[in-house]
C-alpha positions as CSV (number, residue, x, y, z in Angstrom):
1,M,0.0,0.2,0.2
2,V,2.9,2.3,0.2
3,Y,3.9,2.1,-3.2
4,T,0.5,2.5,-4.1
5,N,0.1,5.9,-2.2
6,L,3.7,6.8,-3.5
7,A,2.6,6.2,-7.0
8,L,-0.8,8.0,-6.7
9,L,0.8,11.1,-5.0
10,T,3.6,11.2,-7.4
11,A,1.6,11.1,-10.5
12,F,-0.9,13.6,-9.0
13,A,2.0,15.8,-8.4
14,Y,3.3,15.6,-11.6
15,L,0.5,15.9,-13.6
16,Y,-0.2,19.1,-11.7
17,S,3.0,20.4,-12.4
18,V,2.8,20.3,-16.2
19,T,-0.8,22.0,-15.8
20,S,-0.3,24.3,-13.2
21,G,0.1,27.5,-15.4
22,R,-3.3,26.7,-17.4
23,L,-5.2,25.9,-13.9
24,E,-3.7,29.1,-12.5
25,R,-5.4,31.3,-15.2
26,T,-9.3,29.8,-14.0
27,P,-11.0,30.4,-10.7
28,V,-10.3,27.1,-9.4
29,S,-7.0,27.4,-6.9
30,G,-4.4,24.7,-6.2
31,A,-6.0,24.3,-2.7
32,I,-9.7,23.2,-4.5
33,V,-8.0,20.7,-6.8
34,F,-5.4,19.0,-3.8
35,T,-8.3,18.9,-1.4
36,A,-10.5,17.3,-4.2
37,F,-7.9,15.1,-5.0
38,G,-7.7,13.7,-1.7
39,L,-11.4,13.3,-0.9
40,I,-12.0,11.4,-4.2
41,V,-9.4,8.9,-4.0
42,G,-9.6,8.4,-0.3
43,P,-11.3,6.2,1.8
44,L,-14.9,8.2,1.7
45,C,-14.8,7.7,-2.1
46,L,-12.6,5.7,-4.4
47,G,-10.6,4.2,-1.6
48,L,-7.5,4.4,-3.5
49,L,-5.3,6.2,-1.0
50,D,-5.0,5.3,2.2
51,L,-2.5,7.5,4.1
52,D,-1.9,6.5,7.6
53,V,-1.5,9.8,8.9
54,D,-2.7,10.7,12.7
55,A,-3.5,14.4,13.7
56,E,0.1,15.0,15.0
57,G,1.6,13.8,11.3
58,L,-0.8,16.4,10.0
59,R,0.1,19.2,12.3
60,S,4.0,18.5,11.4
61,I,3.3,18.8,7.9
62,A,0.9,22.0,8.1
63,E,3.6,23.5,10.3
64,L,6.1,23.3,8.4
65,T,4.5,24.5,5.1
66,L,3.2,27.6,7.1
67,A,6.7,28.3,8.2
68,L,7.9,28.0,4.7
69,V,5.2,30.2,3.2
70,L,5.2,32.8,6.2
71,F,8.9,33.2,5.7
72,T,9.2,33.4,1.7
73,D,6.1,35.5,1.6
74,A,7.9,37.8,4.2
75,A,11.3,38.1,2.2
76,N,9.2,38.8,-0.8
77,A,7.5,41.9,1.0
78,D,8.1,45.1,-0.6
79,L,9.4,47.1,2.5
80,R,9.0,50.7,1.1
81,V,5.0,49.8,0.5
82,L,4.4,48.6,3.7
83,K,6.7,51.6,5.3
84,Q,4.3,53.8,4.1
85,G,1.4,52.1,4.7
86,I,1.8,50.5,8.3
87,G,-1.2,51.8,9.8
88,I,-3.3,49.3,8.0
89,P,-1.8,46.3,9.3
90,Q,-1.5,47.8,12.5
91,R,-5.3,48.4,12.8
92,L,-5.9,45.0,11.5
93,L,-3.4,43.2,14.2
94,L,-4.1,45.2,17.3
95,I,-7.5,46.1,17.0
96,G,-9.2,43.9,14.0
97,L,-7.9,40.8,15.6
98,P,-9.5,41.2,18.8
99,L,-12.5,42.2,17.7
100,T,-12.7,39.2,15.1
101,I,-12.4,36.9,18.5
102,L,-14.6,38.9,20.4
103,L,-17.6,38.6,17.6
104,G,-16.8,35.0,16.9
105,F,-17.3,34.4,20.9
106,G,-20.6,36.3,20.4
107,V,-22.0,34.6,17.7
108,G,-20.7,31.3,19.3
109,T,-22.8,31.9,22.3
110,L,-25.9,32.4,20.3
111,V,-25.1,29.3,17.9
112,F,-23.6,26.4,20.1
113,D,-25.7,25.7,23.3
114,G,-23.3,22.6,23.9
115,L,-20.4,24.3,24.6
116,T,-19.1,25.7,27.7
117,L,-18.1,29.7,27.3
118,L,-14.3,28.8,27.4
119,E,-14.8,26.2,24.8
120,I,-16.5,29.1,22.2
121,A,-13.8,31.4,23.2
122,I,-11.3,28.6,22.1
123,L,-13.1,28.2,18.5
124,A,-13.3,32.0,17.9
125,T,-9.5,32.2,18.4
126,M,-8.7,29.2,16.2
127,L,-10.8,30.8,13.7
128,A,-9.5,34.0,14.0
129,P,-6.0,33.8,12.0
130,T,-6.2,34.0,8.4
131,D,-3.7,31.6,6.1
132,A,-1.0,33.0,4.4
133,A,-0.8,29.9,1.8
134,L,-4.3,29.9,0.7
135,G,-4.2,33.9,0.7
136,K,-1.1,34.0,-1.7
137,A,-3.2,34.2,-5.0
138,V,-4.4,37.7,-4.1
139,V,-1.3,39.1,-2.0
140,T,1.2,38.2,-5.1
141,N,-1.3,39.4,-7.8
142,E,-0.1,42.7,-8.8
143,S,-3.8,43.9,-10.2
144,V,-4.4,44.4,-6.4
145,P,-3.4,47.7,-5.0
146,A,0.1,47.3,-3.2
147,G,-1.0,48.8,-0.1
148,A,-3.7,46.3,0.1
149,R,-1.4,43.3,-0.7
150,E,1.5,44.1,1.8
151,S,-1.4,44.9,4.6
152,L,-2.9,41.2,3.9
153,N,0.6,39.6,3.7
154,V,1.8,41.1,7.1
155,E,-1.7,40.5,8.8
156,S,-1.7,36.9,7.7
157,G,2.2,36.3,8.8
158,L,1.5,37.2,12.2
159,N,-2.0,36.8,13.2
160,D,-1.5,33.2,13.9
161,G,1.6,33.7,16.1
162,I,-0.2,36.4,17.9
163,C,-3.2,33.9,18.5
164,V,-1.1,31.3,20.0
165,P,-0.7,32.5,23.5
166,I,-4.2,33.9,23.3
167,L,-5.4,29.8,22.5
168,F,-2.5,28.9,25.3
169,L,-4.5,31.2,27.6
170,F,-7.9,29.7,27.2
171,L,-6.7,26.0,26.9
172,A,-5.1,26.6,30.3
173,L,-8.3,28.2,32.0
174,A,-10.6,25.2,30.5
175,A,-7.9,22.7,32.0
176,G,-8.5,24.5,35.4
177,A,-4.7,25.6,35.9
178,E,-4.0,28.2,38.3
179,T,-1.0,30.7,38.3
180,Q,0.3,33.0,40.6
181,G,-1.1,36.3,39.8
182,G,-4.5,35.0,38.0
183,P,-5.2,34.9,34.1
184,A,-4.2,38.2,33.6
185,M,-0.4,37.7,34.7
186,L,-0.6,34.1,32.6
187,A,-1.7,36.3,29.6
188,L,1.1,38.7,29.8
189,K,3.5,36.0,30.3
190,L,2.1,33.8,27.4
191,V,2.4,36.8,24.9
192,A,5.9,37.9,26.2
193,Q,7.5,34.4,26.0
194,E,5.7,33.9,22.5
195,I,6.4,37.0,20.8
196,G,9.6,37.6,22.4
197,I,11.2,34.5,21.8
198,G,10.0,34.2,18.5
199,L,11.5,37.6,17.7
200,A,14.8,37.3,19.1
201,V,15.2,33.9,17.2
202,A,14.3,35.4,13.9
203,L,16.9,38.3,15.0
204,G,19.4,35.8,15.5
205,V,18.9,33.0,13.0
206,A,17.8,35.1,10.0
207,G,20.5,37.9,10.7
208,L,23.3,35.4,11.1
209,G,22.3,33.2,8.2
210,S,21.9,36.4,6.0
211,W,25.3,37.8,6.8
212,L,26.8,34.0,6.4
213,L,25.2,33.8,2.9
214,R,26.6,37.1,1.5
215,F,30.1,36.4,2.9
216,S,29.6,33.3,1.0
217,E,28.4,34.6,-2.1
218,R,31.1,37.4,-2.4
219,R,33.9,34.6,-2.4
220,G,31.8,32.2,-4.9
221,W,31.3,29.2,-2.4
222,V,27.8,28.7,-3.2
223,T,27.5,26.2,-5.8
224,E,24.2,26.2,-7.9
225,T,23.2,22.8,-6.6
226,W,23.4,23.9,-3.2
227,R,21.9,27.3,-3.8
228,Q,18.2,25.7,-3.0
229,L,18.8,25.2,0.3
230,P,19.7,28.6,2.5
231,V,16.1,29.9,2.3
232,V,14.3,26.5,3.1
233,T,16.7,25.7,5.9
234,L,16.5,29.4,7.5
235,A,12.6,29.1,7.5
236,V,12.8,25.8,9.2
237,G,15.4,26.6,11.5
238,C,13.7,29.9,12.8
239,F,10.2,27.8,13.2
240,A,11.8,24.8,14.8
241,L,14.4,26.8,17.3
242,A,11.5,29.3,18.5
243,Q,9.1,26.2,19.1
244,A,11.9,24.4,21.0
245,L,12.5,27.5,23.2
246,G,9.0,28.2,24.2
247,G,7.9,30.8,21.3
248,S,5.8,31.1,18.6
249,G,7.7,29.6,15.4
250,F,5.3,31.4,13.3
251,I,6.3,34.7,14.4
252,A,10.1,33.5,14.0
253,A,9.4,32.4,10.7
254,F,7.9,35.8,9.5
255,A,9.9,37.9,11.1
256,G,13.1,36.0,10.1
257,G,11.8,36.5,6.5
258,L,11.4,40.2,6.6
259,L,14.9,40.2,7.9
260,F,16.2,38.0,5.3
261,G,14.5,40.0,2.5
262,W,16.0,43.4,3.7
263,L,19.6,42.0,4.3
264,A,19.9,39.6,1.4
265,R,18.1,41.7,-1.2
266,T,20.7,42.0,-3.7
267,H,21.2,38.3,-3.8
268,K,17.5,37.1,-3.2
269,P,16.2,36.5,-6.3
270,A,18.5,33.3,-6.9
271,Y,17.3,31.9,-3.9
272,M,14.1,32.4,-3.4
273,L,12.4,30.2,-6.2
274,A,13.4,26.8,-4.9
275,A,12.0,27.7,-1.8
276,E,8.5,28.9,-3.1
277,G,8.5,25.5,-5.0
278,T,9.4,23.5,-1.7
279,G,6.4,25.3,0.1
280,D,4.0,24.7,-2.8
281,T,5.0,21.3,-2.9
282,L,4.5,20.7,0.8
283,A,1.0,22.5,0.4
284,L,0.0,20.0,-2.1
285,L,0.7,17.1,0.3
286,T,-0.8,18.9,3.3
287,W,-4.3,19.5,1.4
288,V,-4.0,16.3,-0.2
289,I,-4.3,14.9,3.2
290,F,-6.6,17.1,4.6
291,G,-9.0,15.8,1.7
292,A,-8.5,12.2,2.3
293,V,-8.2,12.1,5.9
294,V,-9.9,14.9,7.6
295,V,-12.8,15.7,5.1
296,G,-14.7,12.7,5.2
297,H,-15.3,12.3,8.8
298,G,-15.9,16.1,9.1
299,I,-18.7,15.7,6.5
300,E,-20.2,12.8,8.3
301,A,-20.6,15.0,11.6
302,L,-21.8,18.2,10.0
303,T,-24.5,19.9,11.8
304,W,-26.7,22.7,10.8
305,Q,-24.8,24.8,13.6
306,V,-21.4,23.7,12.4
307,G,-22.6,24.9,9.2
308,L,-23.9,28.1,10.1
309,Y,-21.1,29.3,12.2
310,A,-18.7,28.3,9.4
311,L,-20.5,30.6,7.2
312,L,-20.7,33.5,9.4
313,S,-17.0,32.9,10.1
314,L,-15.9,33.9,7.0
315,T,-18.4,36.7,6.6
316,V,-19.4,38.7,9.2
317,I,-17.0,37.6,11.8
318,R,-14.4,38.6,9.7
319,M,-15.4,41.5,7.4
320,L,-17.4,43.4,9.9
321,P,-14.4,44.2,12.5
322,V,-12.0,44.7,9.0
323,F,-14.3,47.2,7.8
324,M,-15.0,49.2,11.2
325,V,-10.9,49.4,11.7
326,L,-10.5,50.5,8.2
327,A,-12.6,53.6,8.9
328,G,-11.0,56.6,8.5
329,T,-8.5,55.5,6.0
330,D,-8.2,56.6,2.4
331,L,-9.3,52.7,1.2
332,R,-12.4,52.9,-0.5
333,P,-15.3,51.0,0.3
334,D,-14.8,48.3,-2.0
335,E,-11.3,48.0,-1.1
336,K,-12.3,47.3,2.5
337,L,-14.7,45.0,1.6
338,F,-12.1,43.0,-0.5
339,M,-9.7,43.0,2.5
340,G,-12.2,41.8,4.8
341,W,-13.5,39.0,2.4
342,F,-9.9,37.5,1.6
343,G,-9.3,36.2,5.1
344,P,-9.2,32.8,4.3
345,R,-8.8,30.1,7.2
346,G,-6.1,27.1,6.6
347,L,-3.0,25.9,7.8
348,A,-2.8,27.8,11.1
349,S,-6.3,26.5,12.1
350,I,-5.6,23.1,11.2
351,V,-2.4,23.2,13.8
352,F,-4.7,24.9,16.3
353,G,-7.2,22.3,15.7
354,V,-4.9,19.3,16.6
355,I,-3.7,21.2,19.5
356,V,-7.3,21.6,21.0
357,L,-8.0,18.0,19.8
358,N,-5.4,16.7,22.0
359,E,-6.5,18.4,25.2
360,H,-9.6,16.1,25.0
361,L,-12.2,18.6,25.9
362,P,-15.8,17.7,26.4
363,G,-16.7,19.7,23.4
364,G,-13.7,18.8,21.5
365,N,-15.4,17.1,18.4
366,T,-17.7,19.9,18.0
367,L,-14.6,22.2,18.0
368,T,-12.8,20.2,15.7
369,I,-15.6,19.4,13.0
370,T,-16.4,23.2,13.2
371,V,-12.6,24.3,12.3
372,V,-12.6,21.7,9.4
373,S,-15.8,22.9,7.9
374,T,-14.7,26.5,8.0
375,I,-11.5,25.5,6.2
376,L,-13.3,23.3,3.7
377,L,-15.6,26.4,3.1
378,S,-12.7,28.7,2.7
379,I,-10.8,26.4,0.5
380,V,-14.1,26.6,-2.0
381,A,-15.4,30.1,-1.6
382,H,-11.8,31.8,-1.5
383,G,-10.3,29.5,-3.9
384,L,-13.3,30.1,-6.6
385,S,-13.4,33.8,-5.6
386,A,-9.9,35.3,-5.9
387,N,-9.1,35.7,-9.5
388,P,-12.6,37.0,-10.6
389,L,-12.7,39.3,-7.7
390,V,-9.2,40.6,-8.1
391,G,-10.4,41.4,-11.7
392,V,-13.5,43.2,-10.5
393,L,-11.4,45.1,-7.8
394,A,-8.9,46.1,-10.4
395,A,-11.5,47.3,-13.2
396,R,-13.2,49.4,-10.4
397,L,-10.1,51.0,-9.4
398,K,-9.0,51.7,-12.8
399,H,-12.5,52.9,-13.9
400,G,-12.3,55.3,-11.0
401,S,-8.7,56.9,-11.8
402,V,-9.8,57.3,-15.3
403,G,-13.0,59.1,-14.0
404,N,-11.1,61.5,-11.7
């Protein structure tokens, strides 16, 4: 069965790789194709793909994928544009993110009557961060205004890391943990630890790695064969070391990518292509596993409450806070709605879902099913709407410019 799985996966990866350019010009995103393939050939349908991947295995693959995507997206960020419009991601992260969690909590109390208040808070936190991988089609499309692209990129790069200490706080309270100074002190400790260690690791690993890479490049020590590995190893190194030290690997990966992109800017293009390809390959594997192993079980346990919350999570719970916090900016209403809509849920929520599943909470199954349903709905809705809505926004902005 191992060789059958390998043959199916490699055949699919090959077929997608030779048709990817054509598929990317359609409304169907890669994540939709990958997940659909896993679902069709998995146990729920044809039963051809039998992957023996447990929750921890899926978490590991999703974490590595997300770390690499965060690092490469950050390294490719235009810091000049970001510096000019830094106020927007600040609003989204410092005001919009807490509002999203609060609104998600409020809606959850109305929709779910079988969950405790802490479990609803955990659910709202798991579904608050947006996914850099699923949002890549938007943040890399030059038809989208540069300010909006960079703002969405920074938001998706940092909000998952910010949500980690919040999630751990709620989990500790749900488990009845006591700490000196109460919940406020525990929250402060978790935030300082996760963010502080993550930033320190990014500074050390990416800073030293960038210096050594420039040093080696000037002396011609880097061969073409090994040119593909530095960015991948720096991304995984930032993530793994921060996690090992008790910090946020996601913040370390994104901050490390920003630092690398700035320090190694003269040599960056030669190193980024292979890293982005590795990230895309890991994403393919993650979504195939998600479709084959996870989605089938989620569909079987779907309820109307779960479906309703998933729909509201992607619309009202996300879009209303974004629209509110962007009030007073130079963005047009359609740009605000566009940024509110493109808050896809994916890899970070998968990781959070596995963490919560291992806590064995009384409402754990409902939480997991809701997260899976929201991710699946996001893959389809955001994947199908990315290219068409980008085209609509670009046309409206162009028409507005001409009108002025």
